[in-house]
SEDOKE-12703 format. One record per residue (C-alpha): residue number from 1; x, y, z; residue in three letters. Coordinates in pm, whole numbers. Example, Ala and Ser with C-alpha at 12.3 -4.5 7.8 and 13.67 -1.06 7.14 Angstrom:
! SEDOKE-12703
+------+--------+--------+--------+------+
! resi !     px !     py !     pz ! resn !
+------+--------+--------+--------+------+
!    1 !   1230 !   -450 !    780 !  Ala !
!    2 !   1367 !   -106 !    714 !  Ser !
+------+--------+--------+--------+------+
END
This chain:
! SEDOKE-12703
+------+--------+--------+--------+------+
! resi !     px !     py !     pz ! resn !
+------+--------+--------+--------+------+
!    1 !      0 !      0 !      0 !  Met !
!    2 !    156 !    330 !   -102 !  Lys !
!    3 !    -10 !    651 !     19 !  Pro !
!    4 !    150 !    943 !   -161 !  His !
!    5 !    175 !   1161 !    145 !  Ile !
!    6 !    411 !   1438 !     45 !  Leu !
!    7 !    614 !   1539 !   -251 !  Gly !
!    8 !    969 !   1658 !   -199 !  Leu !
!    9 !    852 !   2014 !   -225 !  Ala !
!   10 !   1069 !   2197 !     25 !  Ile !
!   11 !   1320 !   2408 !   -167 !  Val !
!   12 !   1678 !   2423 !    -43 !  Ala !
!   13 !   1861 !   2751 !      4 !  Leu !
!   14 !   2186 !   2718 !   -185 !  Ile !
!   15 !   2456 !   2925 !    -16 !  Gly !
!   16 !   2830 !   2941 !     15 !  Ser !
!   17 !   2839 !   2890 !    390 !  Thr !
!   18 !   2820 !   2531 !    515 !  Ser !
!   19 !   2675 !   2471 !    862 !  Pro !
!   20 !   2897 !   2332 !   1135 !  Ala !
!   21 !   2660 !   2038 !   1155 !  Gln !
!   22 !   2351 !   1915 !    974 !  Ala !
!   23 !   2048 !   1747 !   1130 !  Val !
!   24 !   1992 !   1389 !   1022 !  Tyr !
!   25 !   1776 !   1088 !   1104 !  Leu !
!   26 !   1987 !    860 !   1321 !  Ser !
!   27 !   2031 !    504 !   1198 !  Ser !
!   28 !   2113 !    388 !   1551 !  Ser !
!   29 !   1795 !    523 !   1710 !  Gly !
!   30 !   1999 !    749 !   1938 !  Ser !
!   31 !   2017 !   1127 !   1917 !  Gly !
!   32 !   1933 !   1471 !   2057 !  Gln !
!   33 !   1562 !   1459 !   1965 !  Val !
!   34 !   1323 !   1166 !   2003 !  Leu !
!   35 !   1001 !   1156 !   1800 !  Leu !
!   36 !    730 !    924 !   1928 !  Phe !
!   37 !    457 !    875 !   1665 !  Pro !
!   38 !    166 !    810 !   1896 !  Tyr !
!   39 !     20 !    794 !   2244 !  Tyr !
!   40 !   -333 !    680 !   2330 !  Thr !
!   41 !   -556 !    612 !   2630 !  Val !
!   42 !   -854 !    500 !   2421 !  Asn !
!   43 !  -1011 !    152 !   2426 !  Ser !
!   44 !   -859 !     60 !   2763 !  Glu !
!   45 !   -508 !    131 !   2634 !  Asn !
!   46 !   -240 !    308 !   2828 !  Gln !
!   47 !     90 !    426 !   2685 !  Thr !
!   48 !    409 !    344 !   2873 !  Leu !
!   49 !    721 !    549 !   2801 !  Ile !
!   50 !   1089 !    473 !   2849 !  Ser !
!   51 !   1363 !    732 !   2786 !  Ile !
!   52 !   1730 !    635 !   2820 !  Val !
!   53 !   2043 !    845 !   2859 !  Asn !
!   54 !   2320 !    621 !   2724 !  Ser !
!   55 !   2599 !    868 !   2809 !  Thr !
!   56 !   2811 !    953 !   3113 !  Asp !
!   57 !   2680 !   1311 !   3104 !  Arg !
!   58 !   2376 !   1475 !   3263 !  Gly !
!   59 !   2091 !   1583 !   3036 !  Lys !
!   60 !   1826 !   1854 !   3050 !  Ala !
!   61 !   1533 !   1757 !   2826 !  Thr !
!   62 !   1186 !   1890 !   2742 !  Arg !
!   63 !    902 !   1641 !   2689 !  Leu !
!   64 !    605 !   1775 !   2490 !  Leu !
!   65 !    281 !   1582 !   2437 !  Phe !
!   66 !     77 !   1710 !   2141 !  Arg !
!   67 !   -288 !   1624 !   2082 !  Glu !
!   68 !   -342 !   1438 !   1756 !  Gly !
!   69 !   -562 !   1677 !   1556 !  Arg !
!   70 !   -347 !   1986 !   1530 !  Asn !
!   71 !    -37 !   1917 !   1744 !  Ser !
!   72 !   -131 !   2172 !   2010 !  Arg !
!   73 !     64 !   2108 !   2334 !  Val !
!   74 !   -144 !   1917 !   2590 !  Ala !
!   75 !    128 !   1838 !   2845 !  Met !
!   76 !    481 !   1964 !   2907 !  Glu !
!   77 !    742 !   1820 !   3140 !  Leu !
!   78 !   1111 !   1896 !   3193 !  Thr !
!   79 !   1306 !   1576 !   3264 !  Val !
!   80 !   1661 !   1577 !   3402 !  Tyr !
!   81 !   1856 !   1260 !   3334 !  Leu !
!   82 !   2163 !   1161 !   3531 !  Ala !
!   83 !   2445 !    974 !   3356 !  Pro !
!   84 !   2315 !    635 !   3231 !  Tyr !
!   85 !   1973 !    720 !   3372 !  Asp !
!   86 !   1635 !    587 !   3255 !  Val !
!   87 !   1309 !    779 !   3300 !  Trp !
!   88 !    974 !    600 !   3272 !  Thr !
!   89 !    617 !    724 !   3274 !  Gly !
!   90 !    263 !    620 !   3198 !  Ser !
!   91 !    -12 !    799 !   3006 !  Val !
!   92 !   -350 !    670 !   3118 !  Phe !
!   93 !   -719 !    753 !   3150 !  Ser !
!   94 !   -937 !    764 !   3459 !  Ile !
!   95 !  -1278 !    821 !   3302 !  Ala !
!   96 !  -1421 !    764 !   2956 !  Gln !
!   97 !  -1420 !   1098 !   2776 !  Gly !
!   98 !  -1185 !   1247 !   3033 !  Gly !
!   99 !   -835 !   1374 !   2960 !  Pro !
!  100 !   -517 !   1174 !   2928 !  Ala !
!  101 !   -305 !   1185 !   3244 !  Asn !
!  102 !     68 !   1147 !   3306 !  Leu !
!  103 !    213 !    955 !   3600 !  Leu !
!  104 !    565 !    854 !   3691 !  Thr !
!  105 !    709 !    643 !   3972 !  Leu !
!  106 !   1059 !    731 !   3856 !  Asp !
!  107 !   1298 !    912 !   4090 !  Asn !
!  108 !   1465 !   1128 !   3822 !  Ser !
!  109 !   1417 !   1502 !   3871 !  Cys !
!  110 !   1135 !   1670 !   3680 !  Thr !
!  111 !    996 !   2023 !   3666 !  Val !
!  112 !    726 !   2035 !   3781 !  Pro !
!  113 !    793 !   1762 !   4040 !  Ala !
!  114 !    544 !   1520 !   3890 !  Leu !
!  115 !    595 !   1241 !   4144 !  Lys !
!  116 !    584 !   1447 !   4462 !  Thr !
!  117 !    403 !   1778 !   4399 !  Ser !
!  118 !    132 !   1835 !   4660 !  Ser !
!  119 !    -63 !   2048 !   4410 !  Ser !
!  120 !   -136 !   1750 !   4183 !  Leu !
!  121 !   -430 !   1510 !   4228 !  Pro !
!  122 !   -382 !   1161 !   4369 !  Arg !
!  123 !   -501 !    817 !   4277 !  Leu !
!  124 !   -651 !    595 !   4545 !  Ser !
!  125 !   -310 !    434 !   4594 !  Asn !
!  126 !   -155 !    774 !   4670 !  Gly !
!  127 !     34 !    820 !   4344 !  Asn !
!  128 !     33 !   1174 !   4202 !  Arg !
!  129 !    -58 !   1240 !   3839 !  Tyr !
!  130 !    -97 !   1538 !   3605 !  Ala !
!  131 !   -405 !   1571 !   3380 !  Pro !
!  132 !   -346 !   1684 !   3023 !  Phe !
!  133 !   -485 !   2029 !   2941 !  Ser !
!  134 !   -703 !   2177 !   2667 !  Asn !
!  135 !   -569 !   2531 !   2728 !  Ala !
!  136 !   -366 !   2539 !   2405 !  Ala !
!  137 !   -674 !   2493 !   2184 !  Tyr !
!  138 !   -962 !   2649 !   2380 !  Ser !
!  139 !  -1070 !   2998 !   2481 !  Gly !
!  140 !   -834 !   3260 !   2339 !  Ala !
!  141 !   -632 !   2979 !   2179 !  Asn !
!  142 !   -928 !   2822 !   1996 !  Asp !
!  143 !   -820 !   2661 !   1670 !  Asp !
!  144 !  -1165 !   2570 !   1532 !  Ala !
!  145 !  -1134 !   2208 !   1643 !  Gly !
!  146 !  -1312 !   2046 !   1938 !  Pro !
!  147 !  -1216 !   2219 !   2262 !  Asp !
!  148 !  -1299 !   1947 !   2516 !  Asp !
!  149 !  -1035 !   1757 !   2714 !  Val !
!  150 !  -1122 !   1433 !   2533 !  Ala !
!  151 !   -914 !   1567 !   2244 !  Arg !
!  152 !   -604 !   1504 !   2458 !  Thr !
!  153 !   -666 !   1127 !   2466 !  Arg !
!  154 !   -446 !   1056 !   2163 !  Glu !
!  155 !   -166 !   1228 !   1981 !  Gly !
!  156 !    212 !   1224 !   1944 !  His !
!  157 !    502 !   1345 !   2156 !  Phe !
!  158 !    863 !   1452 !   2134 !  Glu !
!  159 !   1164 !   1479 !   2362 !  Leu !
!  160 !   1421 !   1751 !   2288 !  Ile !
!  161 !   1758 !   1768 !   2458 !  Glu !
!  162 !   1807 !   2125 !   2578 !  Met !
!  163 !   2166 !   2077 !   2688 !  Gly !
!  164 !   2410 !   1884 !   2903 !  Glu !
!  165 !   2406 !   1965 !   3274 !  Val !
!  166 !   2741 !   2041 !   3437 !  Thr !
!  167 !   2884 !   2152 !   3772 !  Asn !
!  168 !   3053 !   2462 !   3629 !  Ala !
!  169 !   2896 !   2715 !   3868 !  Ala !
!  170 !   2604 !   2582 !   4075 !  Arg !
!  171 !   2667 !   2205 !   4098 !  Ala !
!  172 !   2352 !   2133 !   3899 !  Ser !
!  173 !   2484 !   1796 !   3779 !  Leu !
!  174 !   2545 !   1687 !   4137 !  Ser !
!  175 !   2189 !   1790 !   4226 !  Ala !
!  176 !   2031 !   1559 !   3968 !  Leu !
!  177 !   2269 !   1266 !   4017 !  Thr !
!  178 !   2132 !    966 !   4204 !  His !
!  179 !   2292 !    853 !   4526 !  Gly !
!  180 !   2342 !    498 !   4650 !  Ala !
!  181 !   1973 !    493 !   4751 !  Asn !
!  182 !   1866 !    571 !   4393 !  Gly !
!  183 !   1740 !    918 !   4486 !  Ile !
!  184 !   1880 !   1236 !   4323 !  Pro !
!  185 !   2073 !   1458 !   4562 !  Ala !
!  186 !   1853 !   1768 !   4534 !  Asp !
!  187 !   1572 !   1795 !   4278 !  Cys !
!  188 !   1444 !   2099 !   4465 !  Gly !
!  189 !   1752 !   2293 !   4355 !  Gln !
!  190 !   1653 !   2247 !   3990 !  Leu !
!  191 !   1295 !   2358 !   4059 !  Glu !
!  192 !   1415 !   2671 !   4237 !  Leu !
!  193 !   1654 !   2745 !   3951 !  Ala !
!  194 !   1344 !   2821 !   3738 !  Trp !
!  195 !   1157 !   3011 !   4011 !  Ala !
!  196 !   1162 !   3388 !   4053 !  Thr !
!  197 !   1522 !   3489 !   4113 !  Gly !
!  198 !   1646 !   3143 !   4019 !  Gly !
!  199 !   1976 !   3110 !   3842 !  Tyr !
!  200 !   1833 !   2947 !   3527 !  Trp !
!  201 !   1561 !   3207 !   3499 !  Leu !
!  202 !   1829 !   3477 !   3517 !  Glu !
!  203 !   2091 !   3298 !   3304 !  Asp !
!  204 !   1979 !   2979 !   3126 !  Pro !
!  205 !   2339 !   2902 !   3025 !  Tyr !
!  206 !   2448 !   2845 !   3386 !  Thr !
!  207 !   2576 !   2485 !   3418 !  Asp !
!  208 !   2440 !   2406 !   3071 !  Ile !
!  209 !   2662 !   2296 !   2782 !  Ala !
!  210 !   2537 !   2235 !   2425 !  Pro !
!  211 !   2348 !   1909 !   2367 !  Pro !
!  212 !   2543 !   1609 !   2235 !  Arg !
!  213 !   2281 !   1336 !   2200 !  Gly !
!  214 !   2293 !    978 !   2318 !  Gly !
!  215 !   1922 !    958 !   2403 !  Leu !
!  216 !   1689 !    682 !   2289 !  Tyr !
!  217 !   1340 !    572 !   2387 !  Gly !
!  218 !   1039 !    349 !   2332 !  Ser !
!  219 !    662 !    360 !   2376 !  Ala !
!  220 !    445 !     64 !   2471 !  Tyr !
!  221 !     71 !     48 !   2406 !  Tyr !
!  222 !    -77 !   -183 !   2668 !  Val !
!  223 !   -433 !   -311 !   2694 !  Asp !
!  224 !   -426 !   -512 !   3014 !  Ala !
!  225 !   -784 !   -638 !   2975 !  Leu !
!  226 !   -718 !   -774 !   2627 !  Ala !
!  227 !   -369 !   -893 !   2719 !  Gly !
!  228 !   -203 !   -710 !   2430 !  Thr !
!  229 !    102 !   -488 !   2395 !  Met !
!  230 !    251 !   -314 !   2092 !  Gln !
!  231 !    592 !   -149 !   2100 !  Thr !
!  232 !    752 !    126 !   1892 !  Val !
!  233 !   1100 !    275 !   1913 !  Ala !
!  234 !   1126 !    652 !   1884 !  Ala !
!  235 !   1283 !    802 !   1573 !  Asp !
!  236 !   1593 !    999 !   1669 !  Ala !
!  237 !   1735 !   1317 !   1519 !  Leu !
!  238 !   2107 !   1375 !   1556 !  Glu !
!  239 !   2299 !   1704 !   1527 !  Asp !
!  240 !   1975 !   1891 !   1588 !  Phe !
!  241 !   2133 !   2176 !   1779 !  Ser !
!  242 !   2485 !   2306 !   1826 !  Gly !
!  243 !   2387 !   2542 !   2107 !  Ser !
!  244 !   2201 !   2526 !   2436 !  Ser !
!  245 !   1819 !   2534 !   2422 !  Leu !
!  246 !   1760 !   2570 !   2796 !  Asn !
!  247 !   1424 !   2750 !   2779 !  Ile !
!  248 !   1203 !   2816 !   3081 !  Ala !
!  249 !    920 !   2565 !   3144 !  Pro !
!  250 !    561 !   2648 !   3053 !  Gly !
!  251 !    626 !   2795 !   2709 !  Arg !
!  252 !    586 !   2481 !   2497 !  Gly !
!  253 !    948 !   2519 !   2384 !  Gln !
!  254 !   1197 !   2427 !   2251 !  Pro !
!  255 !   1025 !   2286 !   1944 !  Thr !
!  256 !   1139 !   2118 !   1625 !  Leu !
!  257 !   1175 !   2466 !   1475 !  Ala !
!  258 !   1474 !   2531 !   1704 !  His !
!  259 !   1714 !   2330 !   1488 !  Ala !
!  260 !   2041 !   2518 !   1453 !  Asn !
!  261 !   2402 !   2466 !   1355 !  Ser !
!  262 !   2548 !   2651 !   1652 !  Gly !
!  263 !   2755 !   2964 !   1662 !  Gly !
!  264 !   2649 !   3241 !   1425 !  Phe !
!  265 !   2576 !   3030 !   1118 !  Ser !
!  266 !   2302 !   3179 !    901 !  Glu !
!  267 !   2201 !   2843 !    757 !  Val !
!  268 !   2077 !   2512 !    894 !  Val !
!  269 !   2175 !   2192 !    719 !  Gly !
!  270 !   1984 !   1869 !    662 !  Ala !
!  271 !   2164 !   1546 !    568 !  Asp !
!  272 !   1949 !   1292 !    385 !  Leu !
!  273 !   1954 !   1030 !    112 !  Ile !
!  274 !   1783 !   1109 !   -220 !  Val !
!  275 !   1763 !    821 !   -469 !  Asp !
!  276 !   2049 !    651 !   -289 !  Gly !
!  277 !   2275 !    956 !   -297 !  Val !
!  278 !   2381 !   1145 !     20 !  Pro !
!  279 !   2268 !   1508 !     -2 !  Val !
!  280 !   2309 !   1808 !    228 !  Thr !
!  281 !   2039 !   2072 !    190 !  Leu !
!  282 !   2086 !   2418 !    338 !  Leu !
!  283 !   1805 !   2634 !    474 !  Tyr !
!  284 !   1802 !   2983 !    616 !  Ser !
!  285 !   1791 !   3004 !    995 !  Phe !
!  286 !   1432 !   3135 !    967 !  Glu !
!  287 !   1339 !   2810 !    787 !  Gln !
!  288 !   1498 !   2574 !   1038 !  Ala !
!  289 !   1182 !   2361 !   1054 !  Ile !
!  290 !   1231 !   2283 !    684 !  Asp !
!  291 !   1559 !   2110 !    767 !  Ala !
!  292 !   1378 !   1880 !   1009 !  Val !
!  293 !   1095 !   1817 !    763 !  Ser !
!  294 !   1344 !   1733 !    490 !  Ala !
!  295 !   1498 !   1443 !    680 !  Val !
!  296 !   1153 !   1303 !    770 !  Leu !
!  297 !    972 !   1336 !    436 !  Met !
!  298 !    868 !   1044 !    218 !  Ala !
!  299 !    656 !   1029 !    -94 !  Asp !
!  300 !    559 !    664 !    -38 !  Gln !
!  301 !    489 !    436 !    257 !  Ile !
!  302 !    526 !     59 !    221 !  His !
!  303 !    396 !   -171 !    493 !  Asn !
!  304 !    204 !   -492 !    559 !  Glu !
!  305 !   -134 !   -567 !    710 !  Phe !
!  306 !   -297 !   -890 !    832 !  Val !
!  307 !   -669 !   -933 !    892 !  Thr !
!  308 !   -711 !  -1311 !    856 !  Ser !
!  309 !   -994 !  -1425 !   1080 !  Ala !
!  310 !   -838 !  -1772 !   1109 !  Ser !
!  311 !   -551 !  -1632 !   1317 !  Val !
!  312 !   -744 !  -1349 !   1481 !  Gly !
!  313 !   -547 !  -1102 !   1274 !  Gly !
!  314 !   -603 !   -726 !   1291 !  Ala !
!  315 !   -385 !   -443 !   1168 !  Ser !
!  316 !   -366 !    -68 !   1214 !  Glu !
!  317 !   -102 !    178 !   1096 !  Trp !
!  318 !    -14 !    506 !   1263 !  Val !
!  319 !     84 !    784 !   1023 !  Val !
!  320 !    209 !   1096 !   1202 !  Thr !
!  321 !    328 !   1430 !   1067 !  Phe !
!  322 !    535 !   1575 !   1353 !  Pro !
!  323 !    615 !   1902 !   1173 !  Thr !
!  324 !    282 !   1952 !    995 !  Lys !
!  325 !    147 !   2216 !   1234 !  His !
!  326 !    428 !   2456 !   1143 !  Phe !
!  327 !    284 !   2465 !    789 !  Tyr !
!  328 !    -90 !   2429 !    846 !  Thr !
!  329 !   -164 !   2587 !   1186 !  Asp !
!  330 !   -102 !   2936 !   1050 !  Val !
!  331 !   -416 !   3127 !   1142 !  Gly !
!  332 !   -579 !   3310 !    853 !  Ser !
!  333 !   -285 !   3274 !    617 !  Gly !
!  334 !   -244 !   3011 !    346 !  Pro !
!  335 !    -80 !   2678 !    414 !  Ala !
!  336 !    297 !   2669 !    367 !  Ile !
!  337 !    445 !   2426 !    112 !  Ala !
!  338 !    470 !   2133 !     91 !  Pro !
!  339 !    129 !   2128 !    264 !  Phe !
!  340 !   -168 !   2273 !     78 !  Thr !
!  341 !   -451 !   2315 !    331 !  Arg !
!  342 !   -471 !   2497 !    663 !  Val !
!  343 !   -634 !   2352 !    973 !  Phe !
!  344 !   -983 !   2476 !    904 !  Ser !
!  345 !  -1343 !   2511 !   1015 !  Thr !
!  346 !  -1476 !   2354 !    695 !  Ala !
!  347 !  -1766 !   2113 !    720 !  Thr !
!  348 !  -1779 !   1752 !    607 !  Gly !
!  349 !  -1461 !   1553 !    558 !  Glu !
!  350 !  -1231 !   1851 !    607 !  Ala !
!  351 !  -1385 !   1966 !    937 !  Ala !
!  352 !  -1123 !   2051 !   1200 !  Ala !
!  353 !   -844 !   1906 !    991 !  Ser !
!  354 !   -577 !   1993 !    736 !  Ala !
!  355 !   -631 !   1717 !    477 !  Pro !
!  356 !   -349 !   1560 !    277 !  Ile !
!  357 !   -443 !   1378 !    -43 !  Asp !
!  358 !   -306 !   1031 !   -103 !  Phe !
!  359 !   -371 !    730 !   -323 !  Ala !
!  360 !   -349 !    358 !   -251 !  Ile !
!  361 !   -190 !     66 !   -429 !  Asn !
!  362 !   -239 !   -274 !   -265 !  Ala !
!  363 !   -148 !   -634 !   -340 !  Trp !
!  364 !   -263 !   -965 !   -198 !  Ser !
!  365 !    -24 !  -1225 !    -55 !  Arg !
!  366 !     -7 !  -1379 !   -401 !  Glu !
!  367 !    102 !  -1051 !   -558 !  Gly !
!  368 !   -237 !   -976 !   -719 !  Leu !
!  369 !   -312 !   -606 !   -749 !  Ala !
!  370 !   -613 !   -490 !   -548 !  Ile !
!  371 !   -767 !   -177 !   -696 !  Glu !
!  372 !   -960 !     51 !   -465 !  Cys !
!  373 !  -1273 !    258 !   -520 !  Ile !
!  374 !  -1336 !    536 !   -267 !  Pro !
!  375 !  -1712 !    551 !   -192 !  Pro !
!  376 !  -1701 !    825 !     71 !  Phe !
!  377 !  -1428 !    884 !    328 !  Asn !
!  378 !  -1293 !    531 !    318 !  Tyr !
!  379 !  -1199 !    274 !     57 !  Tyr !
!  380 !  -1378 !    -41 !    -48 !  Gly !
!  381 !  -1145 !   -243 !   -267 !  Cys !
!  382 !  -1204 !   -505 !   -535 !  Ile !
!  383 !   -978 !   -709 !   -760 !  Val !
!  384 !  -1008 !   -563 !  -1108 !  Gly !
!  385 !   -994 !   -228 !  -1284 !  Val !
!  386 !  -1214 !     40 !  -1126 !  Pro !
!  387 !  -1304 !    386 !  -1251 !  Pro !
!  388 !  -1033 !    653 !  -1205 !  Pro !
!  389 !   -944 !    697 !   -839 !  Leu !
!  390 !  -1036 !   1003 !   -646 !  Glu !
!  391 !   -785 !   1106 !   -381 !  Pro !
!  392 !   -858 !   1028 !    -20 !  Ser !
!  393 !   -723 !   1225 !    272 !  Arg !
!  394 !   -540 !   1198 !    599 !  Leu !
!  395 !   -663 !   1494 !    796 !  Gly !
!  396 !   -473 !   1518 !   1121 !  Trp !
!  397 !   -129 !   1531 !   1276 !  Ala !
!  398 !   -162 !   1172 !   1399 !  Ser !
!  399 !   -372 !    935 !   1190 !  Asn !
!  400 !   -466 !    572 !   1250 !  Val !
!  401 !   -530 !    369 !    934 !  Val !
!  402 !   -738 !     59 !   1007 !  Ser !
!  403 !   -806 !   -238 !    780 !  Phe !
!  404 !  -1128 !   -437 !    735 !  Asn !
!  405 !  -1295 !   -288 !   1044 !  Gln !
!  406 !  -1567 !    -67 !    901 !  Leu !
!  407 !  -1842 !   -323 !    954 !  Ala !
!  408 !  -1759 !   -373 !   1323 !  Thr !
!  409 !  -1594 !    -45 !   1419 !  Ser !
!  410 !  -1713 !    230 !   1182 !  Pro !
!  411 !  -1634 !    531 !   1401 !  Asn !
!  412 !  -1304 !    435 !   1559 !  Ser !
!  413 !  -1027 !    183 !   1521 !  Ser !
!  414 !  -1067 !   -148 !   1700 !  Ala !
!  415 !   -715 !   -183 !   1842 !  Ile !
!  416 !   -610 !    169 !   1935 !  Leu !
!  417 !   -962 !    311 !   1968 !  Gly !
!  418 !   -870 !    611 !   1759 !  Ser !
!  419 !  -1124 !    873 !   1660 !  Ser !
!  420 !   -864 !   1006 !   1413 !  Leu !
!  421 !   -922 !    698 !   1206 !  Asn !
!  422 !   -918 !    631 !    833 !  Phe !
!  423 !  -1074 !    293 !    751 !  Gly !
!  424 !   -997 !     76 !    449 !  Ile !
!  425 !  -1199 !   -236 !    362 !  Asp !
!  426 !  -1089 !   -487 !    101 !  Phe !
!  427 !  -1354 !   -688 !    -83 !  Phe !
!  428 !  -1297 !   -994 !   -302 !  Asp !
!  429 !  -1458 !   -947 !   -645 !  Ile !
!  430 !  -1608 !  -1298 !   -630 !  Ser !
!  431 !  -1798 !  -1219 !   -311 !  Asp !
!  432 !  -1807 !   -852 !   -225 !  Arg !
!  433 !  -1982 !   -920 !    103 !  Gly !
!  434 !  -1684 !  -1117 !    231 !  Thr !
!  435 !  -1381 !   -935 !    365 !  Leu !
!  436 !  -1062 !  -1041 !    196 !  Gly !
!  437 !   -759 !  -1165 !    386 !  Glu !
!  438 !   -512 !   -895 !    280 !  Gly !
+------+--------+--------+--------+------+
END
């Protein structure tokens, strides 16, 4: 199946100055930025998160959870990782239709202090948790999409290394380092550093060196009632930033648009492979997000699906556009290439979305082409030659593509429970009422 998601439409700035470094997609899964394609608390799922610092250096990182329609920030957490530290957390739901919530039993320092803050609500077992918020897309920040907290129940998230923590002036590295009891020496010092009069609020470069990567992570989608678990490793970006990005909490920053080459370079580079050839594209500093988009873009997606009833097979794909909102969430202006539609108030299929056209090619296990006819907002597919295809659309930042579920789960996906779902049914031409085995 090959949805034509994006063309390679971002234009490089050709200049004479090469950047000191160029952002690239890490082949090892380790880097300065981790991109997690999905989180969900729908259909009894919870999302477990693991973030690993594989280096002997302390790390200051910003974790941003973005709701799946328009990538507005629903939860922000600053996580400080000691050398060789691992931070774990859980995104879960308490009530149907309620917000997603974040909980951690990890001892690593966070701002706010998620595990111990007396201002946060408690579960019956005493554990503190933080509800996700709709503030970024409601009230004065309304974006024309739904404004209830249920919108926070699925989306994508990213971790950005802001810098390496040192002991140069205030012993910040010592404060976050775990002792023999597994407890950091003084997490309160790091909280106060961001408070009024705090040393990071006054000088964010104190005890902070430029980021150097070495982070990797995974997400686990667990349905305890069904006894299922799916796992995905985060995509990692390396050489994202050559300078410190130690920005105060509560601002939804740094973001993927903060890519830089360090120093006073006026361009940001992107290293990627085009038709098997290594290429470095250069973008102006004002177009830094284009460098990140360039290393993530694809004009085709190839993958498998299994829906055979004999083995209880079911398949869903997650297709996420982590930089899309920089091009489509632009207020009253036009969408920015390579995207063509803004996040809009239109009715029908385009309501509260920024649709991307794509087409499908599919083959059976035996290599037989399955041609698809789009009746409405999903595909019914038959073996044979149909009329000319109309494009279908993926509308959101995070999209779940489900297969052969429309009869049993027409409004959401059966596995992940997604309401940001695009359903595809495959029908055998000899018996169109019978779902094929794809």
